[in-house]
C-alpha angles and dihedrals in degrees: 000000000000113000098202133123129171120265108255091233111032101017095234112152110253139166111281090222092055092043090054090057093048100045092262095310133123118239093261094052092043090054092048090057094052121105110265132215129180117264109254091229110034101015094234113149109256138170110286090214094053094039087058088060093046102051090262094307132128119241094262095050092045091048091057088063096044117075091188092057089051090049094050093046091053091049091051091055092050097040093051093058119092108294085352098146091056091055092059119096117250092258090049092049091051094048094045097045096046094044090048090050092053093045096049096047092044090049102045112351133253094308090060089047092057094039096054129061089273089079089066088069095054094121093048091048092048090051091045094053089053092049093048092047097241103148095161094055091042091054091050091049091051093048091049090050091051090054098051101025105023098155106031141045115266105272112242091207109087097213092049090047093050093050091053098043114103115241138205118246105215089210094057136062116278107273122237093247091057091050089050091052090049088056091051090048091055091048089051093051091049095048112103110253106241095145098073094060090047091051092049092051090046091051092052094046093049093047095246091130136021128214131016129315124233089225101256123132115251098245 
């Protein structure tokens, strides 16, 4: 089953779960509709909501001050190349997979996590949450998996995974599984974030970054 519907503004195919949380819009169109303010450093128009979380800075200016953002961005570039994830060192794989997990669920919930490439790293994320002693997040991940893939392992292949994922028909009532995932999403959002600090300490100890962080999540 293919869980895609067109964005209400640009027509780009997007996850129906994510669209439901953004008034039918893809992420790009939702951002375009947000109130803009000038970046305090470069003057570039940026989301007022996000600027408030970045000391008035746009993403690029904030990133220049955040070694963890730079690290994650470099890992994205490398991981997205053919067989890229396998070329990362074990510490890099752990940092990348767990940061991606947080970003995807925070951005669009567990359905988006499984729908996007992030779902391909389910096993690595599961192992990482055990290693970083995150039982609450591990429990939520397991519960989400049981909702969408109750009888099989999470397929590593993205196309196979998308075909097997349940989807929401906009013309029908919201199914029980989607309501259950919504509940898990809310529990995830309300869970205190202890993983980010652990990942930052881990990155320093393993030599993935140098210097001090400014305390912002790499997202």
